[in-house]
N, CA, C and O of each residue as an XYZ file, in Angstrom:
872
protein
N     -70.893    -67.393    -16.458
C     -70.391    -66.202    -16.928
C     -69.490    -65.841    -17.478
O     -69.811    -64.654    -17.426
N     -68.500    -65.826    -18.039
C     -67.873    -65.341    -18.722
C     -66.952    -64.707    -18.200
O     -67.521    -63.650    -18.473
N     -65.912    -64.322    -17.621
C     -64.656    -63.046    -16.815
C     -64.404    -61.940    -17.939
O     -64.294    -60.736    -17.709
N     -64.329    -62.570    -19.235
C     -64.567    -61.191    -20.039
C     -65.815    -60.495    -19.987
O     -65.829    -59.326    -20.370
N     -66.763    -60.978    -19.613
C     -68.678    -60.158    -19.754
C     -68.431    -59.322    -18.613
O     -68.363    -58.093    -18.636
N     -68.234    -60.452    -17.098
C     -67.967    -59.576    -16.071
C     -66.964    -57.833    -16.230
O     -67.104    -56.678    -15.828
N     -66.073    -58.545    -16.986
C     -64.798    -57.279    -16.391
C     -65.733    -56.021    -17.632
O     -65.493    -54.846    -17.353
N     -66.747    -56.242    -18.935
C     -66.931    -55.077    -19.050
C     -68.365    -54.477    -18.284
O     -68.641    -53.431    -18.871
N     -69.240    -54.708    -17.345
C     -70.200    -54.128    -16.888
C     -69.408    -53.487    -15.468
O     -68.586    -53.636    -14.564
N     -70.388    -52.689    -16.115
C     -69.921    -51.179    -15.396
C     -69.763    -51.101    -14.130
O     -69.008    -50.252    -13.657
N     -70.561    -52.119    -13.224
C     -70.435    -52.681    -12.138
C     -69.215    -52.983    -11.358
O     -68.887    -52.633    -10.224
N     -68.745    -53.568    -12.059
C     -67.779    -54.218    -11.958
C     -66.867    -53.299    -11.833
O     -66.297    -53.150    -10.752
N     -66.580    -52.545    -12.892
C     -65.753    -51.683    -12.948
C     -65.520    -50.689    -11.859
O     -64.441    -50.601    -11.272
N     -66.850    -49.736    -11.534
C     -66.969    -49.570    -10.685
C     -66.716    -49.881     -8.898
O     -66.607    -49.170     -7.898
N     -66.702    -51.334     -9.188
C     -65.522    -51.979     -7.511
C     -64.626    -52.510     -7.630
O     -64.072    -53.010     -6.651
N     -64.104    -52.621     -8.919
C     -62.668    -52.594     -9.048
C     -61.535    -51.017     -8.350
O     -60.608    -50.827     -7.563
N     -62.559    -50.123     -9.433
C     -61.594    -48.808     -9.223
C     -62.419    -48.620     -7.127
O     -61.610    -47.976     -6.458
N     -63.013    -48.821     -6.726
C     -63.350    -48.735     -5.632
C     -62.348    -48.958     -4.379
O     -61.905    -48.303     -3.436
N     -62.211    -50.764     -5.121
C     -60.860    -51.945     -3.884
C     -59.785    -50.959     -4.520
O     -58.902    -50.613     -3.735
N     -59.729    -50.568     -5.508
C     -57.840    -49.689     -5.634
C     -57.801    -48.180     -5.312
O     -56.724    -47.622     -5.523
N     -58.731    -47.504     -4.873
C     -58.809    -46.528     -4.219
C     -58.525    -46.504     -2.591
O     -57.933    -45.594     -2.011
N     -58.996    -47.530     -2.058
C     -59.386    -48.134     -0.492
C     -58.109    -48.272     -0.221
O     -57.588    -47.543      0.623
N     -56.873    -49.925     -1.375
C     -56.067    -49.259     -0.655
C     -55.181    -48.636     -1.089
O     -54.027    -49.022     -0.901
N     -55.518    -47.207     -1.973
C     -53.812    -46.771     -1.972
C     -54.375    -45.798     -1.155
O     -53.598    -44.877     -0.904
N     -55.699    -45.695     -0.563
C     -55.865    -44.565      0.615
C     -54.632    -45.082      1.916
O     -53.717    -44.465      2.461
N     -55.196    -46.620      2.067
C     -54.564    -47.556      3.105
C     -53.561    -46.665      3.629
O     -53.305    -45.799      4.466
N     -52.796    -47.915      1.900
C     -51.204    -47.283      1.987
C     -51.074    -45.893      2.697
O     -50.420    -45.839      3.739
N     -51.664    -44.763      2.186
C     -51.140    -43.326      2.354
C     -51.441    -43.145      3.514
O     -50.718    -42.305      4.049
N     -52.498    -43.733      4.397
C     -52.208    -43.342      5.742
C     -51.557    -44.086      6.177
O     -51.271    -43.608      7.274
N     -50.977    -45.195      6.064
C     -50.236    -46.460      7.043
C     -48.585    -45.806      6.382
O     -47.583    -46.254      6.939
N     -48.381    -44.754      5.201
C     -47.168    -44.229      5.326
C     -47.755    -43.204      6.377
O     -47.123    -43.311      7.428
N     -48.381    -42.601      6.423
C     -48.324    -40.683      7.320
C     -47.845    -41.301      8.290
O     -46.794    -40.984      8.847
N     -48.579    -42.275      8.607
C     -48.249    -42.463     10.161
C     -46.997    -42.967     10.630
O     -46.601    -42.804     11.784
N     -46.223    -43.728      9.519
C     -44.752    -43.949      9.737
C     -43.958    -42.825      9.638
O     -42.886    -42.801     10.242
N     -44.300    -41.946      9.009
C     -43.295    -41.080      8.981
C     -43.576    -39.417      9.805
O     -42.886    -38.400      9.878
N     -45.066    -39.831     10.380
C     -45.572    -38.337     11.470
C     -44.474    -38.094     12.131
O     -43.997    -36.976     11.937
N     -43.856    -38.866     12.934
C     -42.967    -38.724     14.394
C     -41.660    -37.909     13.340
O     -41.314    -36.733     13.449
N     -41.117    -38.911     12.360
C     -39.604    -38.127     12.020
C     -39.715    -36.881     11.699
O     -38.983    -35.915     11.915
N     -41.153    -37.046     10.917
C     -40.742    -35.224     10.418
C     -41.417    -34.380     10.793
O     -41.929    -33.489     10.116
N     -41.556    -34.684     12.704
C     -42.154    -33.496     13.424
C     -40.835    -33.347     14.078
O     -40.473    -32.175     14.180
N     -39.862    -34.419     14.642
C     -38.765    -34.467     15.125
C     -37.518    -33.681     14.499
O     -36.723    -33.112     15.248
N     -37.363    -33.663     13.085
C     -36.881    -32.801     11.561
C     -37.218    -31.495     12.066
O     -36.462    -30.886     12.822
N     -38.391    -31.018     11.653
C     -38.389    -29.883     11.811
C     -38.637    -29.001     13.579
O     -38.136    -27.889     13.749
N     -39.148    -29.442     14.303
C     -38.537    -29.417     15.432
C     -36.880    -28.957     15.572
O     -36.647    -27.780     15.845
N     -35.734    -29.921     15.376
C     -34.217    -29.490     15.079
C     -34.439    -28.170     14.245
O     -34.048    -27.034     14.513
N     -35.033    -28.533     13.361
C     -34.894    -27.124     11.610
C     -34.968    -25.803     12.794
O     -34.125    -24.938     12.553
N     -35.768    -25.546     13.919
C     -36.542    -24.569     14.472
C     -35.794    -24.331     14.797
O     -35.094    -23.396     14.407
N     -35.445    -25.577     16.271
C     -34.323    -25.025     16.900
C     -32.833    -24.460     17.046
O     -32.228    -23.698     17.800
N     -32.597    -25.164     16.032
C     -30.989    -24.621     15.085
C     -31.469    -22.335     14.107
O     -30.999    -21.215     13.907
N     -32.558    -23.134     13.951
C     -33.184    -21.334     13.505
C     -33.045    -19.939     14.822
O     -32.677    -18.767     14.909
N     -33.608    -21.021     15.650
C     -33.771    -19.958     17.189
C     -32.469    -19.962     17.590
O     -32.194    -18.799     17.885
N     -31.170    -20.940     17.815
C     -30.545    -20.141     18.227
C     -28.986    -19.525     17.274
O     -27.834    -19.332     17.662
N     -29.334    -19.439     16.560
C     -28.702    -18.746     14.995
C     -28.991    -17.137     15.168
O     -28.224    -16.364     14.593
N     -29.851    -16.724     15.783
C     -30.094    -15.398     16.177
C     -30.809    -15.143     17.646
O     -31.639    -14.247     17.793
N     -30.346    -16.142     18.866
C     -30.498    -16.109     19.916
C     -29.118    -16.467     20.616
O     -29.173    -17.691     20.489
N     -28.526    -16.348     20.937
C     -26.438    -16.849     21.053
C     -27.294    -17.639     22.992
O     -28.318    -17.572     23.672
N     -25.740    -18.369     22.975
C     -27.086    -19.780     23.744
C     -26.743    -19.279     24.850
O     -27.293    -19.744     25.849
N     -25.884    -18.344     24.997
C     -25.120    -17.515     26.714
C     -26.227    -16.885     27.430
O     -26.437    -16.873     28.643
N     -27.063    -16.239     26.249
C     -28.109    -15.653     26.581
C     -29.634    -16.122     27.358
O     -30.668    -15.543     27.693
N     -29.039    -17.644     27.419
C     -30.523    -18.498     27.505
C     -30.385    -19.840     28.146
O     -29.295    -20.244     27.741
N     -30.994    -20.911     29.066
C     -30.800    -22.196     29.818
C     -32.328    -23.064     29.503
O     -32.397    -24.244     29.846
N     -33.498    -22.399     28.843
C     -35.183    -22.541     28.843
C     -35.111    -23.781     27.330
O     -34.157    -24.085     26.613
N     -35.689    -23.965     27.324
C     -36.217    -24.763     26.226
C     -37.038    -24.332     25.770
O     -38.119    -24.176     26.339
N     -36.695    -23.871     24.137
C     -37.513    -22.085     23.641
C     -38.620    -22.718     23.135
O     -39.680    -22.101     23.241
N     -38.649    -24.570     22.235
C     -39.158    -24.536     21.632
C     -40.579    -25.102     23.097
O     -41.285    -25.966     22.576
N     -40.955    -24.876     24.293
C     -41.604    -25.638     25.668
C     -41.962    -24.100     26.274
O     -42.745    -24.112     27.223
N     -41.365    -22.489     25.731
C     -41.895    -21.574     26.383
C     -42.545    -20.737     24.844
O     -41.979    -19.690     24.530
N     -43.077    -20.968     24.436
C     -44.006    -20.391     23.492
C     -45.374    -19.581     23.681
O     -46.258    -19.870     24.488
N     -45.376    -18.314     22.611
C     -46.929    -17.753     23.567
C     -47.386    -16.941     21.797
O     -46.994    -16.244     20.861
N     -48.435    -17.696     22.346
C     -49.150    -16.553     20.935
C     -50.040    -15.583     21.201
O     -51.071    -15.531     21.872
N     -49.157    -14.477     20.241
C     -49.441    -12.870     21.070
C     -50.032    -12.387     19.166
O     -49.486    -12.406     18.064
N     -51.783    -11.899     19.845
C     -52.572    -11.352     18.852
C     -52.094     -9.607     19.080
O     -52.245     -8.850     20.040
N     -51.386     -9.392     17.544
C     -51.419     -7.772     17.004
C     -52.024     -7.961     16.010
O     -51.769     -8.872     15.223
N     -53.329     -6.761     15.823
C     -54.244     -6.964     15.213
C     -54.926     -7.738     14.554
O     -55.997     -8.009     15.097
N     -54.663     -8.428     13.156
C     -55.781     -9.513     12.398
C     -54.252    -10.457     12.682
O     -53.883    -11.143     11.728
N     -53.875    -10.470     13.241
C     -52.889    -11.347     12.638
C     -51.842    -12.438     14.494
O     -51.441    -11.661     15.360
N     -51.726    -13.176     14.619
C     -51.029    -13.970     15.496
C     -49.722    -14.242     15.436
O     -49.332    -14.731     14.376
N     -48.908    -14.051     16.316
C     -47.278    -14.302     15.801
C     -47.131    -15.594     17.132
O     -48.006    -16.230     17.720
N     -46.052    -15.603     17.219
C     -45.790    -17.341     17.544
C     -44.349    -16.705     18.358
O     -43.273    -16.826     17.772
N     -44.399    -16.000     19.789
C     -43.091    -15.512     20.272
C     -42.674    -16.969     20.616
O     -43.275    -18.016     20.857
N     -41.286    -16.544     20.525
C     -40.536    -18.003     21.815
C     -39.926    -17.332     22.965
O     -38.795    -16.928     22.695
N     -40.257    -17.118     23.997
C     -39.570    -16.465     25.202
C     -38.348    -16.634     25.209
O     -38.148    -17.551     24.414
N     -37.393    -16.297     25.634
C     -35.493    -17.162     26.045
C     -35.612    -16.382     27.716
O     -36.092    -15.273     27.949
N     -34.996    -17.384     28.754
C     -34.959    -16.775     29.935
C     -33.655    -17.502     30.888
O     -33.302    -18.631     30.544
N     -33.150    -17.027     31.744
C     -31.632    -17.624     31.713
C     -32.029    -17.252     33.989
O     -32.548    -16.294     34.562
N     -31.685    -18.025     34.297
C     -31.365    -18.588     36.207
C     -33.026    -18.336     35.839
O     -33.155    -17.439     36.672
N     -34.035    -18.413     35.389
C     -35.633    -17.853     35.501
C     -36.501    -16.647     35.673
O     -37.591    -16.355     36.164
N     -35.103    -15.858     34.782
C     -35.657    -14.793     34.879
C     -35.926    -14.484     32.941
O     -35.102    -14.932     32.143
N     -37.046    -13.764     32.512
C     -36.995    -13.836     30.929
C     -35.801    -12.636     30.173
O     -35.746    -11.462     30.539
N     -35.136    -13.080     29.354
C     -33.826    -12.607     28.983
C     -34.138    -12.284     27.436
O     -33.293    -11.738     26.726
N     -35.336    -12.639     26.989
C     -35.335    -12.505     24.873
C     -36.071    -12.899     24.522
O     -36.809    -13.573     25.241
N     -36.296    -12.730     23.302
C     -37.523    -13.161     22.366
C     -36.529    -14.224     21.576
O     -35.399    -14.695     21.706
N     -37.787    -14.313     20.573
C     -37.178    -14.846     18.905
C     -38.522    -15.103     18.589
O     -39.248    -15.776     19.320
N     -38.903    -14.571     17.479
C     -40.255    -14.955     16.806
C     -39.684    -14.281     15.076
O     -38.590    -13.748     14.891
N     -40.757    -14.498     13.997
C     -40.188    -14.420     12.665
C     -41.521    -13.080     12.311
O     -42.417    -12.686     13.059
N     -41.195    -12.671     10.964
C     -41.703    -11.408     10.947
C     -41.343    -11.638      9.376
O     -40.436    -12.433      9.128
N     -42.114    -10.880      8.134
C     -41.928    -11.245      6.821
C     -42.055    -10.336      5.720
O     -43.200    -10.471      5.288
N     -41.567     -9.664      5.203
C     -41.170     -8.802      4.453
C     -41.708     -9.000      2.651
O     -41.567    -10.189      2.365
N     -42.198     -8.274      1.561
C     -42.561     -8.796      0.291
C     -41.363     -7.581     -0.246
O     -41.268     -6.358     -0.151
N     -40.439     -8.830     -0.927
C     -39.398     -8.456     -2.206
C     -39.647     -8.747     -3.307
O     -40.583     -9.233     -3.942
N     -38.355     -8.263     -3.517
C     -38.877     -8.540     -5.966
C     -39.576     -9.173     -6.470
O     -40.373     -8.902     -7.369
N     -39.354    -10.169     -5.919
C     -39.636    -11.725     -6.416
C     -40.222    -12.350     -5.561
O     -40.315    -13.532     -5.889
N     -40.988    -11.973     -3.930
C     -42.255    -12.547     -3.852
C     -42.076    -12.359     -2.017
O     -41.664    -11.202     -1.948
N     -42.160    -12.819     -0.737
C     -42.224    -12.968      0.695
C     -40.787    -13.586      0.839
O     -40.188    -14.484      0.247
N     -40.511    -12.813      1.778
C     -39.423    -12.371      2.649
C     -39.176    -13.181      3.788
O     -39.131    -12.321      4.667
N     -39.017    -14.087      4.257
C     -39.431    -14.843      5.757
C     -38.048    -14.627      6.571
O     -36.941    -15.082      6.284
N     -38.337    -13.983      7.434
C     -36.918    -13.545      8.666
C     -37.299    -14.155     10.019
O     -38.474    -14.490     10.169
N     -36.511    -14.316     10.921
C     -36.675    -14.881     12.435
C     -35.546    -13.887     13.046
O     -34.350    -13.995     12.776
N     -36.284    -12.565     14.203
C     -35.265    -11.974     14.823
C     -35.073    -12.939     16.360
O     -35.502    -14.042     16.700
N     -34.309    -12.018     16.964
C     -33.718    -11.919     18.184
C     -33.596    -10.862     19.016
O     -33.035     -9.796     18.762
N     -34.011    -11.110     19.788
C     -33.607     -9.838     20.602
C     -33.658     -9.812     21.917
O     -34.090    -10.785     22.535
N     -33.178     -8.581     22.604
C     -33.023     -9.368     23.854
C     -34.301     -8.469     24.969
O     -35.184     -7.643     24.736
N     -33.876     -9.063     26.036
C     -35.270     -8.473     26.439
C     -35.683     -6.521     26.792
O     -36.543     -5.993     27.497
N     -34.796     -6.060     26.074
C     -34.859     -4.652     26.204
C     -35.134     -4.575     24.494
O     -34.775     -3.554     23.907
N     -35.833     -5.779     23.672
C     -35.608     -5.176     22.200
C     -34.287     -4.374     21.268
O     -34.332     -3.491     20.412
N     -33.312     -5.020     21.788
C     -32.014     -4.804     20.754
C     -31.734     -6.114     20.040
O     -31.667     -7.233     20.548
N     -31.541     -5.669     18.406
C     -31.162     -7.117     17.889
C     -30.342     -7.709     18.405
O     -29.666     -7.260     19.330
N     -30.239     -8.720     17.971
C     -29.333    -10.379     18.759
C     -28.677    -10.103     17.481
O     -27.623     -9.570     17.135
N     -30.110    -10.896     16.653
C     -29.227    -11.525     15.279
C     -30.480    -12.044     14.594
O     -31.371    -12.756     15.056
N     -30.274    -11.285     12.845
C     -31.587    -11.734     11.517
C     -31.368    -12.990     11.483
O     -30.311    -13.503     11.849
N     -32.508    -13.699     10.968
C     -32.078    -14.901      9.795
C     -32.998    -14.560      8.623
O     -33.873    -13.698      8.699
N     -32.780    -15.194      7.682
C     -33.599    -15.655      6.419
C     -33.834    -16.817      6.158
O     -32.813    -17.442      5.871
N     -34.865    -17.462      6.129
C     -35.110    -18.546      6.813
C     -35.681    -18.780      4.811
O     -35.449    -19.721      4.051
N     -36.522    -17.356      4.550
C     -37.374    -18.450      2.983
C     -37.211    -16.951      2.365
O     -37.366    -15.878      2.947
N     -36.855    -17.196      1.027
C     -37.461    -16.101     -0.330
C     -36.958    -16.721     -1.476
O     -36.311    -17.733     -1.746
N     -37.630    -15.484     -2.243
C     -37.246    -15.976     -3.775
C     -36.571    -15.015     -4.594
O     -36.458    -14.832     -5.806
N     -36.301    -14.651     -3.908
C     -35.038    -13.269     -4.286
C     -33.866    -13.968     -5.708
O     -33.614    -15.157     -5.902
N     -33.236    -12.521     -6.668
C     -32.756    -13.825     -7.433
C     -31.285    -13.440     -7.049
O     -30.799    -12.409     -6.583
N     -30.637    -14.920     -7.499
C     -29.943    -16.121     -7.275
C     -28.811    -14.618     -7.528
O     -29.305    -13.798     -8.302
N     -27.192    -14.172     -6.870
C     -26.776    -13.416     -7.237
C     -26.820    -12.033     -7.218
O     -25.846    -11.329     -7.484
N     -28.342    -11.460     -6.792
C     -28.909    -10.676     -6.746
C     -29.296     -9.827     -5.071
O     -28.736     -9.228     -4.153
N     -30.757    -10.348     -5.558
C     -31.632    -10.142     -4.150
C     -30.713    -11.420     -2.425
O     -30.756    -11.090     -1.239
N     -30.161    -12.506     -2.891
C     -29.202    -13.018     -2.012
C     -28.919    -13.317     -1.253
O     -29.104    -14.200     -0.416
N     -28.183    -12.259     -1.544
C     -27.553    -11.255     -0.784
C     -27.863    -11.540      1.004
O     -26.912    -11.628      1.780
N     -29.099    -11.644      1.410
C     -29.383    -11.596      2.206
C     -29.275    -12.775      2.869
O     -29.458    -12.834      4.085
N     -28.951    -13.885      2.091
C     -28.285    -15.253      3.762
C     -27.603    -14.868      3.499
O     -27.264    -14.224      2.506
N     -26.914    -15.392      4.971
C     -26.107    -15.428      5.647
C     -24.631    -16.234      5.238
O     -23.501    -16.101      5.710
N     -25.264    -17.306      3.929
C     -24.024    -17.178      3.680
C     -24.080    -17.279      2.704
O     -23.678    -18.187      1.975
N     -24.768    -16.047      2.416
C     -23.778    -15.333      0.740
C     -23.334    -13.991      1.046
O     -22.428    -13.546      0.343
N     -23.938    -13.067      2.221
C     -23.029    -12.327      2.819
C     -23.114    -11.979      4.021
O     -24.110    -12.430      4.587
N     -22.141    -11.054      4.913
C     -22.157    -10.377      5.793
C     -23.618     -9.233      6.030
O     -23.948     -8.850      7.152
N     -24.025     -9.003      5.323
C     -24.795     -8.278      5.376
C     -26.003     -7.542      6.035
O     -26.345     -6.362      6.105
N     -26.606     -8.956      6.579
C     -28.281     -8.927      7.151
C     -27.663     -9.088      8.668
O     -28.484     -8.960      9.576
N     -25.752     -9.462      9.178
C     -25.246     -9.435     10.331
C     -25.044     -7.408     10.525
O     -24.498     -6.682     11.356
N     -25.341     -7.323     10.043
C     -25.818     -5.213     10.451
C     -26.228     -4.559     11.031
O     -25.784     -3.473     11.404
N     -27.854     -5.402     11.411
C     -29.013     -5.134     12.233
C     -28.283     -5.716     13.721
O     -28.664     -5.178     14.760
N     -27.343     -6.704     13.792
C     -27.234     -7.279     15.432
C     -26.760     -5.193     16.335
O     -26.160     -4.138     16.132
N     -27.616     -5.924     17.282
C     -27.052     -3.997     18.219
C     -28.121     -3.246     18.261
O     -28.807     -3.090     19.271
N     -28.336     -2.713     17.122
C     -29.405     -2.477     16.405
C     -31.147     -2.139     17.807
O     -31.532     -2.813     18.763
N     -31.548     -1.162     17.354
C     -33.103     -0.943     18.282
C     -33.975     -0.509     17.757
O     -33.604     -0.169     16.633
N     -35.396     -0.218     17.971
C     -36.042      1.178     17.968
C     -35.127      2.314     18.641
O     -34.683      2.262     19.788
N     -34.875      3.624     17.467
C     -34.299      4.716     18.017
C     -32.799      4.537     18.142
O     -32.003      5.449     18.364
N     -32.520      3.319     17.982
C     -30.609      2.910     17.423
C     -30.597      2.166     16.264
O     -30.592      0.938     16.356
N     -30.591      2.824     14.958
C     -31.310      4.340     14.549
C     -32.529      5.116     14.868
O     -33.473      4.664     15.517
N     -32.428      6.727     14.203
C     -33.439      7.193     14.529
C     -34.213      6.708     13.737
O     -33.814      6.459     12.600
N     -35.591      6.427     14.133
C     -36.576      5.909     13.409
C     -36.541      6.302     11.455
O     -36.868      5.579     10.514
N     -36.231      7.126     11.465
C     -36.027      7.880     10.088
C     -34.808      7.199      9.270
O     -34.908      6.965      8.065
N     -33.761      6.929      9.951
C     -33.047      5.761      9.740
C     -32.885      4.733      9.512
O     -31.863      4.151      9.148
N     -34.298      4.238      9.779
C     -34.943      2.674      9.101
C     -34.646      2.498      7.883
O     -34.750      1.276      7.780
N     -34.330      2.906      6.834
C     -34.137      2.533      5.648
C     -32.365      2.044      5.149
O     -31.329      2.021      5.815
N     -32.715      1.613      3.323
C     -31.360      2.090      2.984
C     -30.605      2.557      2.760
O     -31.067      3.696      2.693
N     -29.649      2.635      2.551
C     -28.808      4.756      2.397
C     -29.722      5.379      0.858
O     -29.799      6.607      0.822
N     -30.255      4.762     -0.119
C     -30.748      5.287     -0.757
C     -32.083      5.869     -1.210
O     -32.515      6.490     -2.181
N     -32.576      5.337      0.044
C     -33.599      6.441      0.736
C     -33.539      7.223      2.005
O     -34.541      7.348      2.708
N     -32.294      7.795      2.340
C     -31.638      8.597      3.119
C     -31.719      7.736      4.875
O     -31.967      8.307      5.937
N     -31.432      6.304      4.677
C     -31.589      5.888      5.697
C     -29.283      5.370      6.158
O     -28.250      5.757      5.610
N     -29.524      4.454      7.292
C     -28.276      4.069      7.130
C     -27.872      2.657      6.645
O     -26.707      2.398      6.344
N     -28.714      1.900      6.591
C     -28.294      1.002      5.529
C     -27.874      0.428      4.169
O     -28.319      1.027      3.191
N     -27.084     -0.644      3.948
C     -26.270     -0.744      2.124
C     -27.846     -1.157      1.942
O     -28.693     -1.701      2.650
N     -27.789     -0.584      0.557
C     -28.147     -1.195     -0.776
C     -27.441     -2.203     -1.608
O     -26.252     -1.886     -1.638
N     -27.637     -3.152     -2.214
C     -27.444     -3.912     -3.237
C     -27.194     -3.620     -4.481
O     -28.152     -3.246     -5.158
N     -26.244     -3.683     -4.928
C     -25.852     -2.610     -6.551
C     -27.112     -3.715     -7.669
O     -26.687     -4.867     -7.763
N     -28.100     -3.545     -8.225
C     -29.389     -3.868     -8.875
C     -30.101     -4.041     -8.356
O     -31.123     -3.984     -9.039
N     -30.331     -4.324     -7.140
C     -30.893     -4.823     -6.075
C     -31.921     -4.183     -4.610
O     -32.258     -4.796     -3.597
N     -32.154     -3.022     -4.938
C     -32.445     -2.099     -3.575
C     -33.789     -2.314     -3.212
O     -34.368     -1.601     -2.393
N     -34.352     -3.354     -3.840
C     -35.868     -3.314     -3.174
C     -35.989     -4.934     -2.265
O     -36.963     -5.435     -1.704
N     -35.066     -5.262     -2.363
C     -34.674     -6.935     -1.185
C     -34.536     -5.849      0.355
O     -35.351     -5.401      1.161
N     -32.894     -5.759      0.163
C     -32.679     -4.890      1.320
C     -33.908     -4.271      1.709
O     -34.187     -4.726      2.818
N     -34.899     -3.342      1.284
C     -35.618     -2.836      1.509
C     -36.474     -2.836      2.675
O     -36.615     -2.448      3.834
N     -37.119     -3.693      1.410
C     -37.997     -5.006      2.149
C     -37.640     -5.419      3.625
O     -38.331     -5.349      4.641
N     -36.176     -5.934      3.413
C     -35.512     -6.683      5.176
C     -35.668     -5.547      5.693
O     -36.240     -5.649      6.778
N     -35.360     -4.247      5.345
C     -35.416     -3.315      6.814
C     -36.300     -2.954      7.324
O     -36.279     -2.574      8.495
N     -37.590     -2.975      6.404
C     -38.673     -2.101      6.779
C     -39.482     -3.765      7.681
O     -40.154     -3.651      8.706
N     -39.257     -4.871      7.141
C     -39.924     -6.445      8.279
C     -39.133     -6.139      9.714
O     -39.723     -6.187     10.794
N     -37.665     -5.805      9.575
C     -37.193     -5.983     11.346
C     -37.560     -4.911     11.429
O     -38.725     -4.911     11.828
N     -37.164     -3.892     11.252
C     -38.045     -2.499     11.807
C     -40.029     -2.968     11.956
O     -40.756     -2.284     12.676
N     -40.358     -3.690     11.479
C     -41.521     -3.544     12.291
C     -41.462     -4.700     13.064
O     -42.130     -4.548     14.087
N     -40.889     -5.886     12.984
C     -40.670     -6.805     14.082
C     -40.266     -5.767     15.101
O     -41.364     -5.485     15.579
N     -39.475     -5.101     15.665
C     -39.176     -4.091     16.540
C     -40.066     -3.490     17.013
O     -40.066     -3.426     18.242
N     -41.006     -2.915     16.378
C     -42.246     -2.709     16.954
C     -43.278     -3.304     17.474
O     -44.206     -2.813     18.117
N     -42.956     -5.067     16.978
C     -44.305     -5.197     17.397
C     -44.015     -5.712     19.137
O     -44.687     -5.573     20.159
N     -42.321     -6.522     18.776
C     -41.789     -6.178     20.012
C     -41.923     -5.502     21.217
O     -41.708     -5.876     22.370
N     -42.415     -4.168     20.646
C     -42.010     -2.776     21.705
C     -43.758     -2.976     21.980
O     -43.931     -3.537     23.062
N     -44.813     -2.716     21.403
C     -45.857     -2.892     21.850
C     -46.646     -3.807     22.592
O     -47.623     -3.658     23.326
N     -45.843     -5.006     22.144
C     -46.143     -6.461     23.385
C     -45.244     -7.081     24.107
O     -45.128     -8.304     24.028
N     -44.329     -6.196     25.072
C     -43.097     -6.431     25.947
C     -43.458     -6.812     26.883
O     -42.935     -7.660     27.605
N     -45.105     -5.833     27.126
C     -44.787     -6.467     29.111
C     -45.846     -7.740     28.389
O     -45.921     -8.568     29.296
N     -46.515     -8.162     27.434
C     -46.956     -9.394     27.554
C     -46.105    -10.603     27.041
O     -46.364    -11.767     27.346
N     -45.057    -10.222     26.226
C     -44.496    -11.287     26.110
C     -43.369    -11.670     27.100
O     -42.837    -12.749     27.358
N     -43.162    -10.224     27.636
C     -41.739    -10.465     29.636
C     -42.920    -11.687     30.761
O     -42.644    -12.725     31.363
N     -44.201    -10.926     30.618
C     -44.983    -11.610     31.699
C     -45.365    -13.208     31.076
O     -45.844    -13.863     32.002
N     -45.318    -13.760     30.205
C     -45.567    -15.073     29.721
C     -46.451    -16.238     30.716
O     -47.384    -15.842     31.415
N     -46.166    -17.258     30.697
C     -47.417    -17.998     31.579
C     -45.779    -18.624     32.276
O     -44.759    -18.901     31.645
N     -46.002    -18.690     33.598
C     -45.058    -20.111     34.057
C     -44.754    -21.092     33.464
O     -43.703    -21.641     33.135
N     -45.656    -21.243     33.369
C     -45.354    -23.017     32.489
C     -45.589    -22.862     30.609
O     -45.205    -23.778     29.882
N     -45.958    -22.160     30.287
C     -46.292    -21.931     29.116
C     -47.642    -23.024     28.807
O     -48.195    -22.683     27.761
N     -48.175    -24.007     29.326
C     -48.587    -24.858     28.958
C     -49.717    -24.134     27.547
O     -49.741    -24.089     26.317
N     -50.830    -23.492     29.177
C     -51.867    -22.833     27.426
C     -51.638    -22.858     25.943
O     -52.058    -23.624     25.076
N     -50.651    -21.532     25.879
C     -49.604    -21.412     24.705
C     -49.047    -22.097     24.154
O     -49.071    -21.980     22.928
N     -48.176    -23.276     24.827
C     -48.189    -24.556     23.904
C     -49.448    -24.989     22.936
O     -49.570    -25.083     21.715
N     -50.261    -25.192     23.968
C     -51.484    -25.779     23.323
C     -52.051    -25.165     21.724
O     -52.374    -25.805     20.724
N     -52.014    -23.660     21.966
C     -52.498    -23.114     20.538
C     -51.071    -22.802     20.003
O     -51.215    -22.223     18.927
N     -49.987    -22.919     20.252
C     -49.223    -23.204     19.789
C     -49.291    -24.165     18.332
O     -49.544    -23.689     17.225
N     -49.028    -25.496     18.583
C     -49.562    -26.878     18.517
C     -50.661    -26.681     17.654
O     -50.751    -27.519     16.757
N     -51.510    -25.810     17.684
C     -53.365    -26.068     17.123
C     -52.243    -25.490     16.131
O     -51.489    -26.169     15.433
N     -52.274    -24.626     16.184
C     -51.971    -23.839     15.072
C     -50.534    -23.809     13.675
O     -50.289    -23.106     12.694
N     -49.861    -25.087     14.395
C     -49.252    -26.538     13.807
C     -49.624    -27.092     12.517
O     -49.134    -27.251     11.399
N     -50.873    -27.351     13.250
C     -51.405    -28.095     12.756
C     -52.419    -28.911     11.088
O     -52.913    -30.037     11.155
């Protein structure tokens, strides 16, 4: 049988397609295995840097990534990274999110053991460049205004932008963005207050919760 005739057969085309697909799958699998560990290491470094930006180094001497709790609040699980100093609980870092003008705004918050804000950073957003992006610390110092704040300081009704009768500045032409961030930070502090005892108690080695956190990340 001539080669040209074989190529025209349906079964030949199916086999050829299968071989190509198998080869492509094998190549992708090999590439995934080769890059999996470097990517995981890079993600861990990025996370560690985010945690350190909102929790001063003098506040802890433990490995934050290895002391993580998965805290259930209603239907939501939040990963909380516990800080300790000389074996004593000293604070926590966790993520919160709000909804801005253009979509979700993700933040990371660091608090001391009493619930006072040590730092807030925006990790992801889609707000308008030149307006809403002033929530980034690289563009403005605005987000630093949360440092030293806590539930009750200011009073609950003052946890709003000034346009709404609160204590926090808004941006000219972009009130929705800072309003969303203020609300998200306040809700984060409410979450911490509601689960403070659970977070502070933690687990001696964190092993059970590390397994939960690692499983959620997969």
